[in-house]
Every structure is written in C-alpha cells, then in structure tokens.
C-alpha positions, 0 to 999 in steps of 0.5 A: 379554656382552663377553669380558675378561682373556683371553688370545686367539691369532688367526691371520691377524689382520692381515687384514680381519676379524682386525683388526676383531676386535682393535679390539673385543677389545684394550681388555680382553684380551691379544691374540697376533696371528700372521701371515705378513703376506704382504700386506705390513706392516699399516696399522691403527693399532690393532694397535700397541695395548699389549695386542697383540702381532703375530708374524710366522710361518706356520701351516705351521711347527707349532713356531712355533705351539707356541711362540706359542700358550702360555698362550692361553685362546682361539684364532680361526683366520682364516689362509687363502689366499682369493679366486678368482683366488689359488686358480686360481693356488696351489691346492696352496698353498690346500689346505696352509694349509687343512688342514694349517695347521688340523691345526697349530693344533688339534694345538697347542691340544691340546698346551698344554691350557687353551683354553676355545673355538677358533673355526675360520673356514670359508666359505659356499663349501662349499654350492656354486653354488646356496645358498638359505638353507641350514641348517648340517646340509645336504650340501655341494654342490662342484664336480668334481675338477679345477676350481681354483674349488672348491679353497678350499671343499674344504679348508675342508670338509675343515677343518670335519671335521677341526675336529669330530673334534678336538673329539670325540676330544680335547674342545676346544671348537671352533666353526665358522663360515661367513661369507656375503660379508662387507664393510666398511671395511679390506677388501683383496683380491678382494671385489666391495664393495672392488673396485667401491668402489675403482674407482668412487671412481677413476672406473674402469669396474666390471667384471663377470663375465657378466651380473651377475645373480649374487645374494649377501647382504652382511653388514657387518663389525661384524656378523661381529665381534658374532657372534664375541663371542657365540660366544666368551661362549656355552657352547652354541656349543661343538662347533657349526657357525654360518652367519653372514650377513645375508640381508636385504642381498640383490641381483644383482652388477649392482645392487650395482654400481649402488648403489655408483656411485650412493652414491659419486657416481661417473661410472664406467661398468659394464662386462660381461665373458664369463667361462667359469670356474665361479661361484656363482649364488646364495648366500643364508644361513639364520642362524636357528641363530645366531639362536636359540642366540647371539642373533645378528641382523645389524644393519647394512642394505646402504646403511648399510654401503656409505655407511660403506665408501665413506667409509672409502675415500674418507678412506683414499685421501687417506692413500695407504692404498688402491691402485687396483683390479685389472682382473679382473671380479667376481662374488665 
C-alpha cells in the first residue's frame, strides 16, 4: 500500500533521507519541505516537482512552523544536526535542535489538529558503545556526562520520551524510528560510506580510526524509505518505536573500506590513525518488531547498494555535485 492524496510536512526534507522520501511521495501527494538549508542549496532536481513546496525555515522558530504546517495531515520530522565532528563543535545547538525543535513540531501538530501520523526520527546511537540486536524496549546505554560524542544521542533519547508523552497526553499518533547506518546515493556529511566512496574515486587515502575493527550494519536508502511508507500506511505503527536497519549487511569498518576500494577499482591506500575519542565498537540492529508488525524486510544487500552508490557518486562528480571528502578519519 502507498500513501496518496495527502499533504505531508517534512522537516529537514532537503537532506539525504528527506530528498529520497520526496522522490517517492511527490507524484501522489502534496509535500511541504521545511528546512534551514544550512548545507547550502539542494541539488536534487526532484525537489522542483510541481507537488513540492520548499520553505526555508528553522524548527526553533515555532511561529514559522505553525504557519507552514497548517492543513498538513502527515508529519515526518527529520531535521537535526548530526555527525560526530559537528556534535563536538556545537553541542548546545545540537541539543536545542534535538529537543526544543521536536517540542515545537509536536506542539504545532497538537495545535493544528488533524495530523494522522507523526514520524519522529531518533537514532541507533541511543544504545551506546556496544549494541548487538537490541529490542526496542531495552534500556539505552549512553556514555558519561561531558563526553561530547553522546550529546546527539541524549537529545534523541529525550526526544523519544517527549514524543511518547505527547502521544499519550494529546492523542497525537507518533511513531519513533531508530535508523541504523543508512547509506546510498545523495548522502553528504560525515558518514563512512560517503567519505570512503568519494575519497576512493578521487584516489585519496581512506582514513580509518584506530584498527578498523568497529562493526556496523549498513542499510541502503531505499530500504529506509520503504519502511517509512509502511509506517505511514499502517495503523498499528502509531505509538510505537522501531529499529530500522539491515543486520545482513554487517562487517567491520576496515572490511567496508576494502570493499569500496575494490568495487570502485580504486588505487587508494587505507590508512589507520589513532583516535582517543569515544567510539562505538559494535552496532547491529534487531528488526523483528518492524518485520512482524509492519512487514518490513530490507531488500538491498551491501554489495548491490555499494555499487549503486559508487556509480551515483562517479556520475555526480562529473557534474561537479560532489566535493572532495574531508581529511578526518572515519568509524561512523
């Protein structure tokens, strides 16, 4: 089932996941994309679709949200400040956007009434340094106060509590989603796949934090988009929290770098650098709840997804859409 004939409000809609959602939903729905565009003007051509209205605004501005969200029947809240390095540089802003921004979105949804579903994007980071197939109800395991790495995760966990309480107190049908390492065409920022692919295509060294033994499960963008459609169209999703990822696409960061170098026919070296900051050693999702309640099943395996991603960046670099990747090492 596909959602049709709705007015959908998407915060952070010019970002990686947001633009992929717009591409799927725009033909059959009216979309209002609300984004501060802090990464610059979006390049994706489908955002100029006749059914998409892009509003440049800040979710910390509640009056702007209220004006823009009127008459919307579905809300997808993606806006956040993510990335380890960015979080370390601007931790207060990260928490303001994560907590106050979500509060504003929820409060406006309450005031305008008529919202049939509100999807709140959380993060798998709430499970801490070692995360092996946790169920949604398991306790979070965050790091100590003062370690900037956990600022983003703390704001997202607080947001889950806030969303849950709004759902109970005001009847807003909220669903929270915890994505596990999403990658694919169009990704920018600090993600390891994006970083490695761009550097491999440029012939630059792929830089890894410490020994590269960190383990991750990688979920292709099409699978997270499919999960959103399932949540939007399934009444049973209201009031729930879901882990979304692909446990079959699991490997170390070092192996990921080797795969990307091989699949892109690159001559890049792989370089290991010491990193003293907090890191995540293991992160593998448990998606049984989403499978049983929604019928979610990740379809794209890692090799297929990486080949599609590499080809997109190869073509995009010819059109000057992709800049050279940053120098900082990766563990994602």
